[in-house]
C-alpha positions as CSV (number, residue, x, y, z in Angstrom):
1,M,50.5,-199.6,-248.9
2,I,52.9,-197.9,-245.9
3,P,56.1,-197.6,-247.6
4,S,57.9,-198.6,-244.5
5,L,57.0,-202.5,-245.2
6,P,58.9,-204.4,-247.8
7,R,57.5,-205.0,-251.5
8,P,57.1,-208.4,-253.3
9,A,59.6,-208.5,-255.8
10,W,57.0,-208.7,-258.6
11,L,55.9,-205.1,-257.8
12,R,59.4,-203.8,-257.6
13,A,60.3,-206.1,-260.6
14,G,57.1,-203.6,-262.3
15,T,58.4,-200.3,-260.9
16,V,61.6,-200.8,-262.2
17,L,60.1,-202.0,-265.8
18,Y,57.7,-199.9,-265.8
19,A,60.3,-196.5,-265.0
20,F,62.7,-197.7,-267.9
21,I,59.8,-198.0,-270.2
22,F,58.3,-194.8,-269.0
23,F,61.8,-192.9,-269.6
24,A,62.4,-194.7,-272.3
25,F,59.4,-193.4,-274.2
26,L,60.1,-190.2,-273.0
27,F,63.6,-189.8,-274.3
28,L,64.7,-192.8,-276.6
29,P,63.2,-190.2,-279.6
30,L,65.7,-187.6,-278.1
31,V,68.6,-189.6,-278.1
32,V,68.4,-190.7,-281.9
33,V,68.2,-187.3,-283.5
34,A,70.5,-186.2,-281.8
35,S,72.5,-189.2,-282.8
36,F,71.8,-189.0,-286.1
37,A,72.5,-185.5,-286.9
38,F,76.0,-186.7,-286.6
39,N,75.4,-189.4,-288.9
40,D,77.6,-189.5,-292.5
41,A,74.6,-189.5,-294.1
42,P,72.5,-187.5,-296.5
43,Y,69.4,-188.6,-294.7
44,P,68.2,-188.2,-291.5
45,A,67.6,-192.1,-290.7
46,P,69.1,-195.2,-289.2
47,P,71.8,-197.1,-291.4
48,W,74.6,-195.3,-289.1
49,R,77.4,-194.4,-291.2
50,G,80.0,-193.0,-289.5
51,F,80.6,-190.0,-287.1
52,T,80.7,-186.7,-289.0
53,L,80.1,-182.6,-287.8
54,D,79.3,-181.5,-291.8
55,W,75.4,-181.6,-290.8
56,F,77.0,-178.2,-288.0
57,L,80.1,-176.8,-289.7
58,G,79.8,-177.6,-293.4
59,S,80.1,-174.5,-295.4
60,A,78.5,-173.0,-298.6
61,K,80.2,-174.0,-300.7
62,A,80.7,-177.4,-299.9
63,A,78.7,-180.1,-300.4
64,R,76.7,-179.9,-297.0
65,R,75.5,-176.6,-296.1
66,G,76.0,-177.6,-291.7
67,L,73.7,-175.2,-289.4
68,F,76.0,-172.4,-289.1
69,A,76.5,-171.6,-293.0
70,D,72.3,-172.0,-293.4
71,R,71.8,-168.2,-293.1
72,A,68.0,-169.2,-294.2
73,L,68.1,-171.4,-290.8
74,M,69.5,-168.6,-289.1
75,G,67.7,-166.0,-289.9
76,S,64.4,-168.1,-288.7
77,L,66.3,-168.5,-285.5
78,W,66.8,-165.2,-284.7
79,T,63.8,-164.7,-286.8
80,S,61.9,-166.8,-283.7
81,A,64.3,-165.4,-280.8
82,V,62.4,-161.7,-281.4
83,V,59.0,-162.7,-281.2
84,A,59.4,-165.0,-278.6
85,C,61.5,-162.1,-277.2
86,W,58.6,-159.4,-278.0
87,V,56.3,-162.2,-276.3
88,T,57.8,-162.5,-273.4
89,V,58.5,-159.3,-272.3
90,L,54.8,-158.6,-273.2
91,A,53.4,-161.7,-271.7
92,V,54.9,-161.2,-268.5
93,L,53.6,-157.4,-267.7
94,V,49.9,-157.0,-268.5
95,G,50.4,-161.1,-266.4
96,T,51.5,-159.5,-264.2
97,V,48.5,-156.0,-264.5
98,N,46.4,-159.3,-264.8
99,A,47.7,-160.7,-261.5
100,F,47.1,-158.5,-259.3
101,L,43.8,-157.4,-261.0
102,I,42.5,-160.6,-260.1
103,E,44.1,-161.1,-256.5
104,R,44.0,-157.5,-254.9
105,T,40.5,-156.1,-256.8
106,Q,36.8,-156.7,-256.7
107,F,34.5,-156.3,-259.0
108,R,31.2,-157.1,-260.6
109,G,31.7,-160.6,-262.8
110,K,35.5,-161.2,-261.4
111,S,34.7,-165.3,-261.5
112,A,33.5,-164.7,-265.1
113,L,36.4,-162.7,-266.4
114,S,39.0,-165.2,-264.6
115,L,37.3,-168.5,-266.8
116,L,37.3,-167.3,-269.5
117,M,40.6,-166.0,-269.4
118,L,41.9,-169.5,-269.7
119,A,39.9,-169.9,-273.1
120,P,42.3,-169.3,-275.6
121,L,44.1,-172.0,-273.9
122,V,41.6,-174.8,-275.1
123,I,41.0,-173.2,-278.7
124,P,42.6,-175.8,-280.6
125,G,45.6,-173.2,-282.1
126,V,44.9,-173.3,-286.0
127,I,41.8,-172.2,-285.6
128,L,43.0,-169.2,-282.7
129,G,45.1,-168.8,-285.4
130,I,42.7,-168.5,-288.1
131,S,39.8,-166.6,-286.2
132,I,42.2,-163.8,-285.3
133,L,43.9,-163.7,-289.1
134,A,39.9,-162.9,-289.8
135,F,39.5,-161.2,-287.3
136,A,42.5,-158.0,-287.8
137,S,41.9,-158.5,-291.7
138,R,38.6,-157.1,-291.8
139,I,39.8,-154.8,-289.0
140,A,42.7,-153.6,-291.8
141,N,40.3,-154.2,-295.0
142,L,37.4,-151.9,-293.2
143,A,40.7,-149.2,-291.9
144,D,41.9,-148.9,-295.6
145,D,37.6,-148.8,-297.2
146,L,36.6,-146.2,-295.2
147,F,39.9,-143.9,-293.9
148,G,42.4,-144.9,-296.6
149,I,44.8,-146.0,-293.9
150,E,47.0,-149.0,-294.1
151,L,47.4,-151.2,-291.2
152,E,50.1,-153.2,-291.6
153,F,50.7,-154.4,-289.1
154,L,46.8,-156.6,-288.9
155,R,48.9,-158.1,-292.6
156,P,50.0,-160.8,-292.5
157,G,53.7,-161.5,-290.6
158,L,55.5,-160.8,-287.5
159,T,53.5,-158.3,-285.4
160,L,50.5,-160.5,-285.9
161,V,52.7,-163.2,-285.1
162,V,53.4,-161.7,-281.7
163,L,49.7,-160.7,-281.1
164,G,48.4,-164.5,-282.5
165,Q,50.5,-165.8,-280.0
166,L,50.0,-163.5,-276.8
167,S,46.5,-164.5,-276.7
168,F,47.6,-167.6,-275.4
169,V,50.7,-167.1,-273.3
170,I,49.4,-164.3,-271.6
171,S,46.6,-167.0,-269.8
172,I,49.6,-169.0,-268.9
173,A,52.1,-165.8,-267.5
174,T,48.8,-164.2,-265.4
175,M,48.1,-167.9,-264.0
176,T,51.5,-168.1,-263.2
177,I,52.2,-164.6,-262.0
178,A,48.7,-164.8,-259.7
179,A,49.4,-167.9,-257.9
180,R,52.5,-166.7,-256.5
181,L,50.7,-163.3,-255.6
182,K,48.2,-165.4,-254.0
183,R,50.1,-166.5,-251.2
184,F,51.7,-163.1,-250.2
185,D,51.0,-161.8,-246.7
186,I,49.8,-158.7,-247.1
187,T,50.5,-157.0,-244.2
188,L,54.3,-156.3,-244.8
189,E,52.7,-154.1,-247.3
190,E,50.4,-152.5,-244.7
191,A,53.5,-152.1,-242.2
192,A,55.5,-150.6,-244.4
193,Y,52.6,-147.7,-245.1
194,N,52.4,-147.8,-241.9
195,L,55.9,-146.4,-241.6
196,G,55.9,-144.4,-244.2
197,A,56.9,-145.6,-248.0
198,S,54.9,-144.5,-250.9
199,R,54.0,-147.0,-253.8
200,A,56.6,-146.9,-255.8
201,A,58.9,-148.3,-252.8
202,V,56.4,-150.4,-251.3
203,F,56.1,-152.6,-255.0
204,T,60.3,-152.4,-255.8
205,T,61.2,-153.5,-252.1
206,I,58.4,-155.8,-250.5
207,T,56.1,-157.7,-253.3
208,L,58.3,-157.4,-256.8
209,P,61.1,-159.5,-254.7
210,Y,58.7,-161.9,-253.8
211,L,57.4,-162.1,-257.1
212,Q,60.8,-162.5,-258.9
213,P,60.6,-166.8,-259.2
214,A,57.1,-166.2,-259.8
215,L,58.6,-163.6,-263.3
216,I,61.1,-165.7,-263.7
217,G,59.1,-168.7,-264.5
218,A,56.4,-167.1,-265.9
219,A,59.1,-165.3,-268.6
220,A,60.5,-168.6,-269.0
221,I,57.8,-170.2,-269.8
222,S,56.6,-167.7,-272.3
223,F,59.5,-167.4,-274.4
224,L,59.7,-171.4,-274.7
225,M,56.1,-171.8,-275.4
226,S,56.6,-169.0,-278.5
227,F,59.4,-170.4,-279.6
228,E,57.9,-174.0,-280.5
229,N,55.1,-172.3,-281.1
230,F,53.6,-174.2,-284.5
231,N,49.8,-173.8,-285.2
232,T,48.7,-170.7,-284.8
233,T,52.5,-168.9,-285.8
234,L,51.5,-170.7,-289.2
235,M,48.5,-169.5,-289.9
236,L,49.9,-165.6,-289.2
237,V,53.2,-166.1,-290.8
238,G,54.4,-163.4,-293.9
239,S,57.3,-163.3,-295.4
240,D,59.8,-163.9,-292.3
241,A,59.1,-167.2,-291.2
242,P,60.2,-168.4,-288.0
243,L,62.1,-171.6,-287.2
244,T,59.0,-174.0,-286.5
245,V,57.2,-172.5,-289.7
246,M,61.1,-172.6,-291.8
247,M,61.4,-176.9,-290.7
248,Y,57.7,-177.5,-291.3
249,G,58.6,-176.0,-295.4
250,R,62.5,-178.4,-294.9
251,M,60.5,-182.1,-293.9
252,R,58.0,-181.4,-297.2
253,E,61.2,-180.9,-299.6
254,G,62.9,-183.4,-298.3
255,A,64.1,-183.8,-294.5
256,T,68.1,-184.2,-294.5
257,P,70.4,-184.9,-290.8
258,V,70.4,-180.8,-290.7
259,L,67.0,-180.5,-289.1
260,N,68.2,-183.3,-286.7
261,A,71.6,-180.7,-285.7
262,V,68.8,-177.4,-285.6
263,S,66.7,-180.3,-283.3
264,L,70.1,-181.3,-281.0
265,F,70.9,-176.8,-280.9
266,L,67.0,-176.9,-279.4
267,M,67.7,-179.6,-276.8
268,V,71.1,-178.2,-275.3
269,A,69.6,-174.7,-275.7
270,S,66.4,-175.5,-273.2
271,A,68.5,-177.6,-271.2
272,L,70.7,-174.8,-270.5
273,L,67.9,-172.6,-269.7
274,A,66.2,-175.1,-267.4
275,L,69.5,-175.8,-265.4
276,T,69.9,-171.5,-265.0
277,L,66.0,-171.5,-264.1
278,L,66.6,-174.5,-260.8
279,R,70.1,-173.0,-260.3
280,A,68.1,-169.1,-259.2
281,P,65.8,-170.7,-256.4
282,K,68.6,-172.1,-255.0
283,S,70.6,-168.7,-255.3
284,D,67.5,-166.5,-254.0
285,Q,67.3,-168.8,-250.5
286,A,71.1,-168.2,-250.0
287,G,70.6,-164.6,-250.4
288,T,67.0,-164.7,-248.1
289,T,69.3,-167.0,-244.8
290,R,72.4,-164.1,-245.3
């Protein structure tokens, strides 16, 4: 259909109806969860009993302990943030190396290696977590039996959680950075070399600034994927439970509006992160124009 031609009334109405249903399907559950974080009732569901901030600000001594007074939840939130930061740093570093390996080098089996890199993305998270746990435990037991060395980092805990999440987050980071690097005009580097620039200077002044949007995007995706991961994390976690595992345990015990408050807090944080990333390319473009 030519866009400039007038559309029938039924088609315009159908488009509006479809858009309404689609966005209602996406955002209505989030609106419900966010609104009932302020419900003055001991359960996170209708009916509405009035407005309250107890589920955010309720003290530990009060009958309702709010999110910011719940040390267990705040501790799990901090644990998730620490794990996500480690996963993000390692994923961006290793993903950058992988991107250069794929795009800048030629070797036998490169296509097979690139395809194999995608395997963790199609493996269910539970299976991936169980496999990593079994493999790490076998190595730890073998080291203990043969050499008497206790490899504590291969036991269930935060180190194993980082390694488990890293096994599939790296693939996303690699593809994001490699897609940007593939469009890079390598003649810019060659011109810099001809002018006497060193490899370090070329990388820091030409290649790295060009990759900056991809690095930021890969870091944001890696952080969010790590922070919200549950299936793989559940199989590898030890005594320090991240937020997703903690919320799962609370839901099994009996949900309260505190979990709605946690969800709203995470939605606001994610929205602020997304807005920050949306503003970054504009600032970069403005600097390039000047």
